[in-house]
N, C-alpha and C positions, 0 to 999 in steps of 0.2 A: 795735629797742628792747626790753633784756630778752631778745633771743633768743627771742621768740615771734612767732607768726603775727599779722599786722596785724590780722585780724577779730577775735583774742582781745584785743587791746588795745582796740579799739573796745567790744567786749562790757563789757571791765573798766571802761572809761571811763563806758559808760552806766550800768552798775550802781553805779557810785559816785555818780553825779548822782542817781540814783533813791534810794539810801540815804541821802544827805544829806537829800533831800525828806522820806522817811519817818520818819529818825530825829527831825526836827522834832517830830512828833505824839507822841513819847514824853513830851517836856517840855510840849507845848502842850496836849494833851489833860486832863491833871489839872488845869491852869489853868482851861481852858475849862469844866469841869464842876465845880470847887470852889466853895466859898464865895465870892459875889459875881461869880462867872462868869456868862457869858451862859445858860448851862444848869447852874443849881444843884441838885446831886442831894441836898443836905441835907433838903428836906422827905420824901424817898423813905427816908431811915433812920430807925431807930429799932426795926423789928421784928424778927423771927427768920425765918431761912429754913425752910421745913419739911423734916421728915426729918431734917436734920443739926443744926437748931437752933442755928446761928450767928447771931449778932448782926449785923444788916443796918447797915453803917457807910457814911459817904461814901469811905472808904478801900476797903472790900469793892467799892462800885459802880464806883469808878473802876479798881480793880484788873482787874474782869470785863472792862471796856471794853479795856483794854491787852493783857489775856492772849487775849481772844477771837480778835484778828489771828492770834496764834502758833497757836492750836489748828486754826482753820478753815484756816489756810496749810498747815500740816503735815499735817492729816488729810486735805487735797485733794490733795497733790502725787502721792502714787501713782497715783491717777486721771489728773491731768492729764500726768504724765509718760508713762504707759502709753499716753493718747490720741495725744501728739506721736509715739510709737513707732509705733503702729498706722497712723496716716496718712503716717508717713515725713517729716514737717515739724517744724521747729522755730520758725523765724523768725516764722511768723504767730502763734503761741502767745504769743511774746515781746510782740509788737506789739498784739495784742489785751489782754493782761494789763497793759500799760503804759496803754493807754486806759481801763481799768476802775480803775486807780490814780488816773489823774488826775480821772475823774468823780466817783469817790468822795471824794477829798480835797476837791473844789470843793462837795460835798453838806454837809460839815460847815457850812460858813457859813450854810446856810438850816436847818439842824435846829435846833428849837425845844425839843425834849423828850429825855430819856435814851434812851428806847427807840428814837428815829430815830438817835441817834448810836451805838447799840449794833448796829442794823442796818447802818449805813454801815460800822462797824468789821468787820463780817463779810463784808461786800461786798468790802472793801478786801483782805481775807485771801484771798479768792477770787482776787482779781486777783495777787496775789504768788504764789499756787499756780501760775497760768498762766505766770509769768514764771521762777521760779526753776528747776524741772527742766528745762525746754526750754534755758535758759542755760547750766546747768552740762554738760548733754549736747552741746551744740554746742561749748563749749570743750574738752571730752573728744575729741570727733570731730574737732575742727580740729587735733588734736595728734598725735604719734606716741608709740610707748612710750617714746622716748629723751628726749620734751619734756614728757610729760604732766604730771609734777610740778612743772616750772618753771613751765607755763601756770597750773595751779590755784595756784600760789604768788602769782603776778602778780595773778591775778583776784580772790584774797581780799585781797590788800593793797589794791587799789583799794577794793574794797567795804568793808573796814574804816576806811578814811581817810575815806570818806563817811560811815559809821555814826557815827565818832567826833567827825567836825567838825560835822555838823547840831546836835547838842543844845548845842554851845558857843555858837551864835549863836541859836538857837531862842527862848530866853527874852529876848535882847535884841530881837529883831524884835518880839516881843508888847509889851515894855516901852515901846518906843519910839513906839508907837502913841497915839492915831489918826494917820494921815498926811494933810498937807493936800495934795489933788490940785487944787486950783484953778487952778493954772499950766497944767494940762492940760485944763482944761474941767470938771473932777469936783469932788466936795464932799469928805469926809472917808472914809479907809479905816481902820477899826479895826485894831488889832494882830493880833487874833485872824484877821481875814480876810486880812490881809497875809502871816501865816504859812502859812494853808491855800492861799494863792497861790502860795507858794514850792514847796509840795509839788506843786501842779499843773504849775508850770513845769517843775520837775524831771523829772516824768514825761513831759511833752511833748517836753523836751529830749533825754530817752533815747530816745524813740520815733523822734525825727528821726535819730539818730545810727544806730540800728539800721536805720531804712528806707534811710538814704544808703548804709551801708558794709558791712552784714552780709548774706549769702546763705547758704542751707543749702548744705552740701557737694554736689557734683555726684553722688558715689557713694552718698548717703543713700537706704536704701530702708527701707520698713516691714517691720519685722521682728519685732514683738512678738506674743507669743501671745495668744489670743482671751481667755482668762481673766485675772484678777488675782491669781492665787495666788502668793504670795511663797514661795519654797525656804527655808524654816527648816532643814531638813536637808540635809546634803551626801550624794552618793552613798555615801561610806564610812561612813555612820552618824553623823557629827558634825555639828556646825552648819554652816550655808553660811557662807562667810566674810563676803560681802556684808551678809548678815543679821546676822551677830555684829559687824560695823563700825556697822551701824546702832544696835544696842543700845548699844555702846560709846560710840557719839557722843551718844546721849541723855544717857548718865551723865556724860561730859564736861561737855557743855553745862549740865546741870542744876547741877554744881558751879559753873559760871562765873557763871551767873545769879543764885544766891541772894543775892549781896552787895547788889543793887540795893534790896531791900527793907528792908534794915536800916539805912538811913541815919541816922535819928535815934539809934538803938541804939548805932551805932557811934561817931558824934560824941560821944555822952555817955560812952561808956566809956572813950574815948581823951583825953577833954578837948579836942576840936578842933572846928573850924568847917566850914562847907561847901566852903571851898576847898580843904582838905585830902582831905575825901571825895571831891570831883571829881577830884582827882588820883588818890587810889587806885582810882577806878572806871575811869578811864582808862589806868591802868598796864597792864591786860592787853591793852587795844586796842594799845598803843603797842608792847608786846613783839610782838604778831602783826604788827604793820606792818614793825617791823625785821626779824622772822626768817622770814616765810613765803616770800618768793622764794629766799633762799640754801638753806633747808631744801628747798623744792620741787626745786630745781635738783638738790641734791647727792643727793636720794632717786631722782633718773633715774640715776644713776650707780653708788650704793651699795645701793639697794634700799629699799621701802618700809616693810616689817615692823620692821626695827631702830629706824626713828624712831617709828614709832606706839608700840612698846613702851617706848621710853625716854620717850615723851612721858607716859605714865600713871605710869612711875616717878616723873617729876618733879611731876606734877599731885597725887598723893596726899598727900605731905609738905606742900606748899605750901598745899593747902586747909584741912588741920588746923592748920597754924601760924595761920593768919588767926583761928581761934577762941580760940586760945591767947594771944594778943597782949593785952597789958594789965597796967597796974600800974607801968610804967617812969615814971620823972621826966621833966618838960619834954616836948618832942616827939618823944622817941625811938620811942615806941609808934606814932605816926603815920608816921613814915619807915620803920618795920619792916613796917608794913602795906602802904606802898608798894611795898616790896620784894617782901613774899609774892605781892602781887597781880601784879607783874612777873613772877616765876617761875613763877607759875601761868598767865599769858599765854604765856610760853615754851614750857611744857607743851603747850599748846593748839594752838600753831604747829607742835610736832613731830608732833602726832597729824593735823590736819584736811587740810592738802595732800596728805602722804602717803597717807592714807586715801581721798579722792577719787581719787587717781590710781590707786591699786590696785583700787578698784571699778571704774574705767573700764578697766584692764588685762582685767579679768574679763568685763565686758558683751559680751554677743553682738552680732552684726552688727544694727544697727537697734534694740538695747535700751538704749541709755546712758541714755534717760530715765527709764524704770522702773527702772533698776538704780541710778543715783545718786540717785534720789528717795527711796530708803530713808534714805542719808546726810542729805541736806536736810532732810528729814522728821525724822529724829532729832535734828538741831540746833535745828529748831524746837520740838519738843516739849520738849526738854531746857530751852531758855530760857523756854517758856510755864510748865513745871512748877516750875522752881527758885525763882522768887520766891514763888509760892503755898505751896511746902513750907517754905520758910525763915520765912514768917510763921507757919505753925503750929509748927514745932519750936523756934523761939526762946523760946517760953513756957515751956519746959523748962530752959532755960539757954543762955547765949550761945552756949557751945562744940558745943550739940548738932547745930544745922543743919550746921555745918562738918565734924563728926566723921561724920555720916551720910553726907554727900557724899563724904569720904574713904573711908569704907567701900565705897561703891558704885564708887569710882574704883579700888579693889583688886578688884573684881568685874570691872570693865571690863578691867583689866590682865589677869586670868587668862583671860578669855574670849579676848583678842586673842592671848595667848601661847600657848593651847593650841588655837585654832581657826582661825588665820589664817597662812597660808603665803605665802611670798614668790613674787611674780609676776614679777620680772625674771630673765632667764636667767642673769645673772652678779651677784656682788655686789662687782665691782672695776671700776675704769675701764677703757674699752676701750684696748688699746695705741696708743700715739702713732703717727700716720701711716696707721692701719688705720681704713677706714669702720665705723660703728657698726652692727649687726645691726638 
C-alpha cells in the first residue's frame, strides 16, 4: 500500500491514532480550565507577571498549559533522539513514550488545581519527546534513498489526518456528557473524563500496534557520539544543512501556527462565525493531507531541494496575504482566507516531507534519531512560539504578525537556498527498465 514498508504503515497508523487522542486535548483543556470548568483558573488571574509586567488573564494561564507541551516536547527531543541513537534502539522509546502519554492523559481526570494540570502537561510533553524522534528515525531507517520521501509523505499524511480529525469530535464528546453507564454497572461519566479516556485509549491502541507489528531494523547499531553538540557549521565554513533545515522548520511552523490565537479577531474582521474559522484553520491541514504523499514520492525522483525552496516561495506571499484580507462585501473575504490558508498548507507540504527525507539522507549510521530530532524539534518550537508571538504582535495591527511571519519566511528561503545542497545523485527519473541505484 502506497509503495512503503508495512512497518512504516503501522507506525503511521499508530501515530494517527495517537494524534487523534492528543489533539482532543487542544479543545478540551481550555474548556476544562475555563470559567465553569472543573478547574477554574479565573481566581488565579488579575495580577501581573514579575519582570515582564504582563497582566495575568485566564487566556494567558490556559495558553501556558497548551504551550508547555510544545516547549517541553521540542526541547527534550534532541536528548531523547540522541539517547535512542546511543543505545541503538527505537521501539522501546516509542512504547515507553506512549505509556507516559496514556498515564498523563488519565491524570487530568484527577487533577484538582491548575498547577497539577500544568505539571501533567509537562510530563505529557516528555512522553511525546520519547515517541517522536524515535518514530521518525525508524521511518527513515526502514526506507531507502529512493523511497524515503514517499515514506515521510505517508507518515505525515496519517499524522495530520489524526490531528485534524481529533478537534472536530472533541467538543462533541464533552458536550454530550455526562454518559449514563448504568447499563454496564456504573454510574455516570462526565464529558471531560470521557474525552480524557479517548486520549488514554488512543495511546494504548498505538502501543498495541507498535508492540505487535514493529521491530527495530536488524542492522541498527548504536552510532551517536558521546556529546550532544550540534554541528551548526559545515566543514566548508557555511551552515550545516541539517541545522539550516531545523532553523527553517521553526520559521515555517511559526507562520503556520500564529492563526490559532486570532480566532476572535479574524471572525470580527471578516464578519464571520466559528464555522468559517474552523474551515480556515483546517484548510492548511487539508492541503497537507492532499499533497504530502505525492510530493514526498516525487522528491524521491527529482530531488529534495527544489521542493523545499519552492515551498518557501509559496509560504511567504500566502502568509502575508492572510494579514491583508478584509473589507470585501459578503463572504468573499472568508473564502479568500480559506484559499490563502490552503495555499500556505500546500507550501508547508512542499517543505516538510522533502526536508525530513533530506535530513535522513545525510544522517550517519545509527544517528537518525539525533539528526531528525533537529527538524521535529524545530516544528514543535515553531508551533509553540507562533501563537504566543501573534498574541503579542496583533496589538500593533492585524497585519503585523502575518508580515513578521512572512519576513521570517524570506529568511528561511534565503537560508535553504544558500546553505542546503541536493542529496540525491540525480535530479531526473531513472531510465525505464533499469534498476534504481
